C-alpha positions in Angstrom: 182.9 105.4 -8.2 180.7 102.3 -8.0 183.8 100.1 -7.2 184.4 102.2 -4.1 180.3 102.2 -3.0 180.7 98.4 -3.1 184.1 98.1 -1.5 182.6 100.1 1.4 179.3 97.9 1.3 182.0 94.9 2.1 184.0 96.8 4.9 180.7 97.1 6.9 179.5 93.7 6.5 182.5 92.2 7.3 183.2 94.4 10.8 179.0 93.4 11.8 180.0 90.0 11.3 183.4 90.5 13.4 182.0 92.3 16.1 179.0 89.7 16.8 181.1 86.6 16.1 183.6 87.8 18.7 181.0 88.7 21.3 179.3 85.9 21.2 182.5 83.4 22.0 183.5 85.7 24.4 180.8 85.2 26.7 179.6 88.9 26.9 175.7 87.9 24.8 175.5 84.4 25.7 176.2 85.2 30.0 173.6 88.3 29.1 171.1 85.3 27.7 172.4 82.9 30.7 171.4 85.4 33.2 167.4 86.1 31.0 167.2 82.8 31.3 166.2 80.4 33.9 168.5 77.7 34.3 167.7 73.8 33.5 165.7 73.7 36.7 162.0 74.8 36.1 161.4 75.3 39.2 164.1 78.7 39.7 162.4 81.8 40.7 165.7 83.8 41.2 165.8 85.8 38.0 169.1 87.9 37.1 169.3 90.9 35.3 170.9 94.7 34.8 168.2 95.6 37.6 168.9 93.0 40.1 167.6 89.7 41.5 163.9 89.4 41.8 162.8 86.4 43.8 159.1 85.0 42.4 159.5 82.2 45.0 155.8 82.7 46.1 153.3 85.1 45.2 153.0 88.2 47.2 149.9 89.4 49.4 148.6 92.5 48.8 149.1 94.9 51.1 146.0 95.3 53.6 143.8 98.3 53.3 144.2 101.2 55.3 140.9 101.7 57.4 139.5 105.0 54.5 140.4 102.5 51.8 137.7 99.6 53.3 135.0 102.2 54.7 135.2 103.2 50.3 135.0 99.9 49.3 132.2 99.0 51.7 130.5 102.1 51.0 131.0 101.4 47.0 130.1 97.5 47.3 127.2 98.5 49.4 125.7 101.3 47.2 125.8 100.4 43.5 123.5 97.8 43.5 121.3 101.1 44.5 122.1 103.5 41.9 120.3 103.4 38.3 121.0 105.0 35.1 118.2 106.4 33.7 117.6 107.5 29.8 114.5 109.3 28.5 113.5 110.2 25.6 112.0 113.4 24.0 111.2 114.2 20.9 111.5 117.5 18.7 110.3 119.1 15.6 113.0 120.0 12.8 111.7 121.5 9.8 113.5 119.6 7.7 113.3 115.9 9.1 110.2 116.4 11.1 109.9 114.6 14.7 113.4 113.9 15.8 113.9 111.4 19.1 116.2 113.2 21.6 117.9 111.3 24.4 118.8 112.3 27.6 120.9 110.5 31.2 121.2 110.9 34.6 121.2 108.9 37.8 118.9 108.2 40.0 118.8 105.5 43.2 116.1 102.7 44.3 113.5 103.8 47.1 111.9 100.5 48.0 111.2 96.9 47.0 107.9 97.9 45.2 110.5 99.8 42.4 110.6 103.3 43.4 112.8 105.3 42.4 114.6 109.1 43.1 115.6 111.2 40.5 115.7 115.0 39.4 112.9 116.6 37.6 115.5 118.1 34.7 116.2 114.2 33.9 113.0 113.4 32.8 111.5 116.7 31.8 108.7 116.4 28.9 109.9 113.0 28.4 107.7 110.8 26.1 109.4 107.3 27.3 112.2 106.5 30.7 113.8 104.0 30.5 115.7 102.4 33.9 119.1 99.9 33.8 120.0 98.8 36.6 123.2 98.0 37.6 122.5 94.0 36.5 121.8 95.8 33.6 118.8 94.6 33.1 116.2 97.9 31.4 113.2 98.7 32.7 110.4 101.1 31.1 109.8 103.8 33.7 106.1 105.8 35.0 106.7 109.3 36.0 104.7 108.6 39.0 105.2 111.9 40.5 107.4 115.2 40.3 108.0 118.8 42.0 109.3 120.6 39.8 110.0 123.3 42.4 112.6 121.2 44.2 113.6 119.2 41.0 112.5 116.3 42.3 110.8 113.5 40.1 109.6 109.9 41.5 109.6 107.3 39.0 108.7 103.2 39.4 109.5 100.4 37.5 107.5 97.0 37.9 108.1 92.9 37.6 111.9 93.9 38.8 113.6 91.3 40.8 116.1 91.5 44.0 115.7 95.2 44.0 118.5 97.0 46.5 117.1 100.6 48.4 119.0 102.9 49.7 119.6 104.2 53.1 117.9 107.8 53.6 119.9 109.7 56.3 118.5 113.0 58.1 120.1 115.8 56.4 119.6 118.1 58.9 123.0 119.0 61.1 125.4 118.2 58.3 128.7 119.5 58.9 131.1 121.4 56.2 134.1 118.9 56.2 132.4 115.8 56.4 133.2 113.3 54.1 130.5 112.2 51.3 130.4 110.0 48.5 128.5 110.3 45.0 127.9 107.4 42.9 126.3 107.9 39.0 126.6 107.7 35.8 128.9 110.6 34.5 129.6 110.9 30.8 127.4 107.7 30.5 130.2 105.6 32.7 127.7 103.5 34.6 128.8 103.0 38.3 131.1 105.1 38.7 132.2 106.4 42.8 133.8 110.2 44.0 134.3 111.8 46.5 134.5 114.5 48.7 134.0 116.5 51.5 130.7 119.3 52.1 132.0 122.4 51.3 129.0 124.6 52.3 125.2 124.4 53.1 123.4 127.3 51.4 120.9 128.5 49.3 120.9 128.3 45.8 118.6 128.5 42.6 117.1 125.5 40.8 117.1 124.6 37.5 114.1 126.7 37.5 114.8 129.3 39.2 113.0 128.3 42.7 115.5 128.6 45.1 116.4 125.3 47.5 117.2 125.9 51.3 119.9 124.1 52.6 121.6 122.4 49.5 124.4 120.5 50.2 127.9 121.9 48.2 130.5 119.1 47.6 134.1 119.5 45.8 133.4 115.6 45.1 133.1 115.3 41.2 129.5 115.9 39.5 129.3 115.6 36.0 126.8 115.7 33.4 125.2 112.2 34.1 125.5 112.1 37.8 122.6 114.3 38.0 119.6 112.6 40.3 122.3 110.2 41.9 122.8 109.9 45.6 124.8 111.3 47.5 126.0 109.4 51.1 127.7 110.1 53.8 130.4 108.0 55.5 128.3 105.3 56.0 126.5 104.9 53.1 123.2 106.6 54.1 121.9 109.5 51.1 122.1 112.6 52.5 121.2 114.7 49.5 120.1 114.2 45.3 123.2 115.7 43.1 121.4 117.6 41.1 124.0 120.7 39.5 127.5 121.9 38.9 128.7 125.1 38.6 129.8 126.4 35.6 133.6 126.6 34.2 132.9 129.8 31.4 129.9 127.6 30.0 131.7 124.3 29.8 129.6 121.7 31.6 132.1 119.8 33.1 132.9 119.4 37.2 135.1 122.3 38.7 134.8 121.9 42.2 131.8 123.2 42.9 128.9 120.4 43.0 124.7 121.1 44.6 122.7 118.5 45.7 119.2 119.0 47.4 119.2 117.7 50.7 117.3 114.4 51.3 115.0 116.0 53.8 113.4 118.0 51.2 113.0 114.8 48.7 111.4 113.0 52.3 108.9 116.0 52.5 107.7 115.2 48.7 107.6 110.7 48.9 105.2 110.8 52.0 102.8 113.3 49.8 103.0 110.7 47.4 102.6 108.2 49.6 99.3 110.2 51.5 97.5 111.5 48.8 98.6 109.9 45.6 100.8 113.1 44.5 102.8 116.1 45.5 101.3 118.9 47.6 102.8 122.4 47.4 102.6 124.9 50.3 100.7 128.5 49.4 99.1 131.1 50.4 97.2 131.6 47.9 97.0 135.6 46.7 98.1 137.4 44.2 100.9 139.7 44.7 102.7 143.3 43.6 106.2 143.9 44.6 106.7 146.8 47.0 110.5 149.0 45.8 111.5 152.8 47.6 109.8 154.8 44.2 106.4 152.2 44.7 106.1 152.6 48.8 106.9 156.5 48.7 104.3 156.9 45.5 101.5 155.1 47.4 102.7 156.6 51.2 103.1 153.0 52.8 105.1 152.1 56.2 107.9 150.3 54.5 110.0 150.6 51.8 110.0 147.1 50.8 107.6 143.6 51.1 104.8 142.0 48.9 101.5 144.1 48.6 98.4 141.6 48.8 96.1 142.7 45.6 93.8 139.6 46.1 93.1 137.4 48.3 92.4 133.8 46.6 88.6 132.4 47.5 89.0 129.5 50.1 92.9 130.3 49.7 95.2 130.2 53.3 94.9 134.1 53.1 91.5 134.5 52.8 90.8 132.1 55.4 93.4 133.7 58.3 91.7 137.2 57.5 94.8 138.8 55.2 93.1 141.9 53.2 93.4 142.1 49.3 93.2 145.6 47.8 90.0 148.0 47.4 91.8 150.4 45.4 91.5 149.8 42.0 94.7 151.9 39.9 97.5 151.3 37.0 100.9 151.6 36.7 101.5 152.2 33.4 99.0 150.3 31.9 98.7 147.2 34.1 95.9 147.7 36.8 96.8 147.0 40.2 94.7 146.9 43.1 95.8 148.8 46.4 94.7 149.4 50.3 95.8 145.7 50.9 97.9 144.2 53.6 101.4 144.7 53.1 103.8 141.5 53.8 107.7 142.6 55.1 107.9 139.4 56.6 107.0 135.4 57.3 107.9 133.7 60.9 110.6 136.5 61.2 112.4 136.3 58.0 112.4 139.8 55.6 109.9 139.5 52.9 111.1 141.8 49.9 110.2 140.1 46.9 108.3 137.0 45.4 111.5 135.1 45.9 111.8 135.5 49.1 108.0 133.9 49.8 108.8 131.3 47.6 111.9 130.3 49.6 110.2 130.2 53.2 107.2 128.0 51.1 109.8 125.6 49.9 111.1 124.9 53.3 107.2 124.4 54.7 104.3 121.3 54.0 100.7 122.1 53.4 99.5 122.5 56.5 102.1 124.0 58.1 101.6 127.4 60.1 103.6 130.5 60.1 103.6 133.8 61.1 103.1 136.3 58.7 103.9 140.0 59.6 102.3 142.8 57.9 101.1 146.5 57.8 97.7 147.1 57.6 97.6 150.6 57.1 100.2 152.2 59.7 99.9 149.4 61.7 102.2 146.6 62.0 100.7 143.0 63.3 101.3 139.1 63.1 98.4 137.0 61.4 99.1 133.3 61.6 98.2 131.2 58.6 97.8 127.5 58.1 99.5 127.3 54.6 96.9 125.7 51.7 97.7 123.7 48.5 99.1 125.1 46.0 97.1 122.6 43.5 98.6 124.4 39.9 98.6 128.2 41.9 101.4 129.8 41.9 102.1 131.5 44.9 
């Protein structure tokens, strides 16, 4: 048995030696090597192989970019230096480990040479430290100088930063579904990422705090965690919105082709307020409300089965100044005391009011000092009252 195995091994080695020697001498392997190796002339440029011949006499020029590609590249080169990465550090308390730092990331964009930066409020909310990294990798400590929680906006500032490149702000009125848009930001920490898409819709949505964001820009441009606060641009590279949130796909926090941006005109109002008053002003009617539905309306004998009842006007506020009436009859809803007999608000500027969310939506589309027409029932009489909106300060309505 052992001799048989040794004999088989010898036969295999002999066969291999014969085959390789025969192929080389017959020119098959040599010919293949000749085709793959250049000839004695070091300048030879024709290489032949099983797939054909390749002419390498000169490098082929890269094909010219088409008009759309050129526009994409132009927008990216123009906006990349204006987009920043934002890292916020908050402190959470753990029962076993005590204070534990927690970091979040987002994006933002440069507004001016003085270092003002716009981002989302939820990017920096409750942060003890905010750090901004520019496109050139330089990092700066940022100061939060103004927030508008209702619109999820925050205004930051960095100091002593050289060569800042501000964005150009567009007018977000008149945007059209189908317009091409670009987003640049820091998705999943991947800085300088640009995506593109179109405007899918213009609609009212609920922001992170539950407040209505009017005329929000819906887009299918890929927006992911880390894009929050970054710019949404038109095809001219002008900022039309601030990327703020995405529609969740079964709770998965990644792009499903439905993202939303706050219109830049909403942010302009905040920026102008800070420039004029050093803080953000939010408009208000300044009253204590009670939402009315069909059941309450029937019990109270009200002329409308919907609306917001004014229980009390706040002293010196817009409602009191305009002559709107609060209630004068004390009553109870369950164990909750309420004041009845006040004006019932059913519309503002012709928009039907059925809840305080409707009132908030109207406030979010106006500024302090704007005049609105408030439609109320006073008793059984329907009337319109002109009201100049006041400054909410820290008041809720």
